[in-house]
C-alpha positions as CSV (number, residue, x, y, z in Angstrom):
1,M,28.6,12.0,-31.2
2,V,26.9,13.4,-28.0
3,F,25.9,16.5,-30.0
4,L,24.2,14.4,-32.6
5,T,22.4,12.4,-29.9
6,F,21.1,15.6,-28.3
7,T,19.9,16.9,-31.6
8,V,18.1,13.7,-32.3
9,F,16.6,13.6,-28.8
10,M,15.3,17.2,-29.1
11,R,13.7,16.6,-32.5
12,E,12.0,13.4,-31.3
13,F,10.9,15.0,-28.0
14,L,9.3,18.0,-29.8
15,N,7.7,15.7,-32.4
16,R,6.3,13.5,-29.7
17,Y,5.0,16.1,-27.2
18,F,4.2,19.1,-29.4
19,P,1.9,18.7,-32.4
20,E,3.1,20.2,-35.6
21,D,0.7,23.1,-35.5
22,V,1.9,24.1,-32.0
23,R,5.5,23.8,-33.1
24,G,4.8,26.0,-36.1
25,K,3.1,28.7,-33.9
26,K,6.0,28.7,-31.5
27,E,8.5,29.0,-34.3
28,I,6.6,32.0,-35.7
29,E,6.4,33.5,-32.2
30,F,10.2,33.1,-32.0
31,L,10.8,34.7,-35.3
32,V,8.8,37.8,-34.5
33,L,9.9,38.0,-30.8
34,K,10.8,41.5,-29.6
35,Q,11.7,42.7,-26.1
36,G,9.0,45.4,-26.0
37,D,8.0,46.1,-22.4
38,M,9.7,43.1,-21.0
39,S,12.8,43.4,-18.8
40,V,16.0,41.8,-20.2
41,T,15.5,38.9,-17.8
42,E,11.9,38.3,-19.1
43,Y,13.1,38.6,-22.7
44,V,15.9,36.1,-22.2
45,A,13.5,33.6,-20.6
46,K,11.0,33.9,-23.4
47,F,13.8,33.8,-26.0
48,V,15.4,30.6,-24.5
49,E,12.0,29.0,-24.2
50,L,11.1,29.6,-27.8
51,T,14.5,28.5,-29.2
52,K,13.5,25.0,-28.4
53,F,10.9,25.2,-31.2
54,Y,13.3,26.7,-33.8
55,P,15.3,23.9,-35.3
56,H,18.2,26.0,-36.3
57,Y,19.0,26.9,-32.7
58,I,18.9,23.5,-31.2
59,A,22.5,23.0,-32.3
60,K,25.1,24.2,-29.8
61,T,27.0,25.8,-32.7
62,A,24.2,28.4,-33.4
63,G,25.8,31.0,-31.0
64,F,26.5,33.7,-33.6
65,S,23.0,33.5,-35.2
66,E,21.4,33.3,-31.8
67,C,23.2,36.5,-30.6
68,I,22.2,38.3,-33.8
69,K,18.5,37.4,-33.4
70,F,18.5,38.2,-29.7
71,E,20.2,41.6,-30.3
72,N,17.8,42.5,-33.1
73,G,14.9,41.9,-30.7
74,L,16.2,44.3,-28.0
75,R,14.6,47.6,-27.3
76,A,16.3,50.4,-29.3
77,E,18.2,52.0,-26.4
78,I,19.7,48.7,-25.3
79,K,20.5,47.7,-28.8
80,R,22.3,51.0,-29.5
81,A,24.3,50.6,-26.3
82,I,25.2,47.0,-26.7
83,G,25.3,46.5,-30.5
84,Y,28.6,48.2,-31.3
85,Q,30.4,45.7,-29.0
86,K,29.6,42.8,-31.3
87,I,29.3,40.3,-28.5
88,R,28.9,36.8,-30.0
89,Q,28.7,34.6,-26.9
90,F,25.1,34.4,-25.8
91,S,25.8,34.4,-22.0
92,D,28.1,37.4,-22.4
93,L,25.5,39.3,-24.5
94,V,22.8,38.6,-21.9
95,S,25.1,39.7,-19.0
96,S,25.9,43.0,-20.8
97,C,22.3,43.7,-21.5
98,R,21.3,43.1,-17.9
99,I,24.1,45.3,-16.6
100,Y,23.1,48.1,-19.0
101,E,19.5,47.8,-18.0
102,E,20.3,47.8,-14.2
103,D,22.7,50.8,-14.6
104,T,20.1,52.7,-16.6
105,K,17.4,52.1,-14.0
106,A,19.8,53.2,-11.2
107,H,20.8,56.3,-13.1
108,Y,17.2,57.4,-13.7
109,K,16.4,56.7,-10.0
110,V,19.2,59.0,-8.9
111,M,18.1,61.7,-11.3
112,N,14.5,61.5,-10.1
113,E,15.6,61.7,-6.5
114,R,17.7,64.8,-7.3
115,R,14.8,66.5,-9.1
116,G,12.5,65.7,-6.1
117,K,14.9,67.5,-3.7
118,S,15.2,70.7,-5.7
């Protein structure tokens, strides 16, 4: 019953404080959201912010779909590295993406330092 109450609350909150045209624009922004030049952390923040405006992701049971959408918006190199793992818990997916991004940055930093010494 708590789940139903939360869903009703979110719907009423959005209806009251965000005009229909704003909600529509935010929903479209969510549907076309891609990581692009954002870090994984920035992408996660934007993704989570916009899910509030996408009615299918208000439900706590939307984990699978949420992971698929998030993964499809990742930059190609992260998507290739993470996608085969088929992670379907959003927090686990985000953690894996962050770790991959940090490891990749560290790797390139070490490689650049080695090139600079030779």
